[in-house]
N, C-alpha and C positions, 0 to 999 in steps of 0.2 A: 514221687519221691522216683526216678529210677536206678534202677540193679547197683549201676556204678556208682552213684552217688552215697546211696546204703552201705558201700565195702567202703566207700575211701571215709565215710564220718563214725567209720566202725559203730555199725547200728549192725546190719550183716556178720554174725560171729560162726564160729563155730559152735554145732551143735551139740559136742559133746565137752571140751575145753571151755565153749565160748571164751576163747581169742581173738584178739581181731584178725579180720585174714587181709592177703596180699595179693594181686594182679599179677601172677605169674604166666603169660603165656594163655594157652586154653585150661589155666589150672586157677583155681582160688589156696594157696596156700596159708595154715598158721605162722603165727610173728617166729615161732621157735622151730619152724619146720616138721613139725612130728608128723602132722596131716594134710595131706593133700587131695583137694573135691575139685571134677572134672566143672568146666563149662560147654554145656553142649549149645550150639545158635543160640549164643549170648546167655542162657539161662543156669546159672548154678546146681548142680546138683547135693544139698548137703541133708545126707543120711545119716543119722546119728547109728545105723543100724541097717546095713544093706540091706541083710537076711531080710528083715521085715518086710521090703519093696516086695520081692521076691516071691512070699510067704498071701502076699495083697492081693497080687494080679492073680498066683491062683485060686482066688477065695470066690466063693460063688461059680466054680466053675467057668470064670476070669472074663464075664458079663460086663462088667462094669468098663472093664479096661478095654475087651472088645467092639465095645459099643462107642467110646468115645474116641475109639483112632480106626471105628471102621470106612468104609468109601461114600465117598454123596451117596446120597441114595438118588432112587430114579425118579423122575419128576412124577406120575401119577401116584407113586408115593408121600416125595413132597404134597403134594395138592391133596391129599387126604389128611395126611396131617394137618396142614393150613387147617383145612375146614372142621378139624378137631378142635384145636388150641384157639381157645379167646382170645379175643387183641387183649384181652386184658383182664388179670384175674378179682378186680376190683378188690385189691386191698387197704384197709383204712387208712385215712386222713393220718390218727396217730402214727399209723408203722413208716406212712411216710416221712413223719417230721424226727422222728426217729434214726431214719436212714439216713436224712442230711443232715443232721449233726454229726454224720461220719464221714459224710464227702463233702458235699457245697457245702458247708459252716464253718469248715476249716482256711487255714491261706494256702496257699498252690503249696509251699516248699512243709507240707506235713507229711509225714508218712503214714499212709492209711492201707493197714496191711487186710487182705479180702482170707481169713482160713477156710481151704478146701472151694478156692473159685479157679475156677476154668472147666468144662472151653469155653465158656462164658463169662463178659466181664458186667457186671450190674451196671459200674459207672467207671469212665475213661481215670477216674483218679488214681483206684484201689490198685494196691498190688497184689497179686492172686499167688498166694504158694496152696500147692496143691503135692499130693503124696506121689503122684507121675509126672512125667512129662507130656500134659497134654496142650490139647491148644491152648492160645492166650495165658498158658502157664508160665507168672515172671520166675519163683522158685520154687522147684523139687526140695521139700522137705519134711516132716513128719509133727503132725499137729500135741505126739509128745512131747516132743522135743524139740521147740522152735529153734531154729537159726540167728535168732534174734536175740540181744545185749539184754540186760536189765533195764527193763524203765527209758528203751527205744524207738514205740510206739508211740504217735501220738492217736490214733484211733482203731480199733479193731469191728472188722464187717466179718459176720459168721453167720451165715443161711443155708436150712437145710443138710446139716453138718452133725449135728448133736445126733440124732437117731440111728447116725450109721457108728456109730463110735461107740464102744465096746467100756471104755470108759470114760465116760465124759466127763467127769470128775476132773480127771486127769489133765484133760484138756484145756481146760480153766482155769486149772490152776495156775498151767503156763502161760493162759493170756494172760492173767493176773500178773508173772513174775514179768512180763515184754511189756507191758502198759503202762507210760509215763503216769505217774500221779496226776489224776481230770484227765484223764484221756476216756473219750467217750468210746465205749462197746455197744455194739448191734447184736444183737440173736435172734434168729427169728427157725421157729424149729415144728415142723407138724404136729398135732392133736388126734385131728380124725381122718388121719388120712392111710390108703392100704398100703401094706408091706411091699417095701420096694426096695431090694438088696444091689446096693453101689458103692463094696460088694456085698454088705450085708446091712441086716434092721435090725437093730436092738431094742428101739425104747421109740416112744411117740410120747410126748409132755402136756398135760393139762395148766394151764394160766397159772395156779398155786405152787402145782409141781418145780415147773421152769423158774419162776421167780427166786422159790426156795435154791435149786438148783446153782441157782448164780452168786443167789445170795453167800449159800456155804461156803463158798471160794473168800469172799472177802469182799467182793462190789456190792456196793450201792446199787440200787434201783432208783431209777430216776424216772423213768415211765415204763406201764406194759399195757398188754389186752391182746386184742382181735390185730392177728395181721391179715390173713381170709380168710371169708368171713362162711358162715355156715350154709348158703345156697350153693354155694363151690364145695363142699363137702361133701353137702347132698346129690351132688350131679358127678361128684368125680368118687366118690362108693357107687352107685349108680353104675355108672358105667364099666368101672370094673369089675363089679357083681357080674352085670350082660358076660367080660371079654372071657370072666375066667368061668362061669358056672354054666353059661349057655352053653351047646352044642357049638364043638370048637369049630374049623375053617372058615367059610363065607359066613356063615348064619351069624355066628359068633362077631365076627368083626363087623358086621350089617348092624348086628345091634348095639354097640358098643359107637358104633360110628354116629348113629342116631341119637341115642344118648349125649353126646359128646357137642352133636348141630342143635341141639332143645335146649344145653345146657349154655350156649352164650346165647340163646333167645332170653334166657332167666336170670342171665346172671347179674344182671345189672341190679338186684333187688339189692344185693347187698350195700348197696350203694345207702340205702335206709338202714339195713339190719347190724350193722358194723357199726353205730353208734350207740345201739342199745348195748347195757350190761349183759341183757342174757345171752347174748350172740356167743361171749366166748365159752356157752355152755355146749358149743356145736360148732365151735370154729375149727377149719381146717388145720390152721397154725396160729400160730400166738407168737411176742415178739415181747424183748425185751429190751430198754435203754438204761444200760447202766455205766456208771464210772469207776475206776478203782479211786478211793478215798486220797486226799495230798497227806 
């Protein structure tokens, strides 16, 4: 569902008053005219607290903001990154089925919201919401104050986001509020991954910790388990160990690259390991498919 239809149907709303919005030129305006929000290149900027975006951009010395908006890398750097990046992270079949529940298993008219989406788009059906105007972002907003009406979203996708939120429970409460009863919610979050600040990194989750966090909000867990498996976790931690702890410069980068290339060779082991219950003990990330009860 495109953003214009979300506005016309009253799903996209003011994040403060939750009033419906009306298109007026390059702005979205609440029905009472009290609040106005700019629309930049077709993307509505719907922040409840504009000062938060200023603090966010400066957080972590602006690493995430600078990286996401950086110009294209040189061909040599792109080649090295391509060599170091596996063609697939060999995530589990169970996680693929859970992902399908919020994407391909729903009618074309459904509003599928990806919280924290961008600059990539994991599925063309997803509406990407992010705190800043990066590539492939459809709505700029805050996970703590989603600009959506109560029970207006048909499905929610949230991957590699909860670890970056200081108050993940607050964001989950917002997801619960905007999800319609019965809406599927797919969440995937790191367990054994190195610190990565985008713009900060507060926590990782075991499988049981992830499930309890989600259930405390009121969601019911339909399925959960390993998303990305133990071989990926081992190779990812090893390559980061070599990059961070070995001598810097070319030696450190060469060791990192060698470990990542080796990882591409052994990673298919996770096709076997991910189906075992023990895999959750050493998983790189875990997932849950939940629903808001009727």
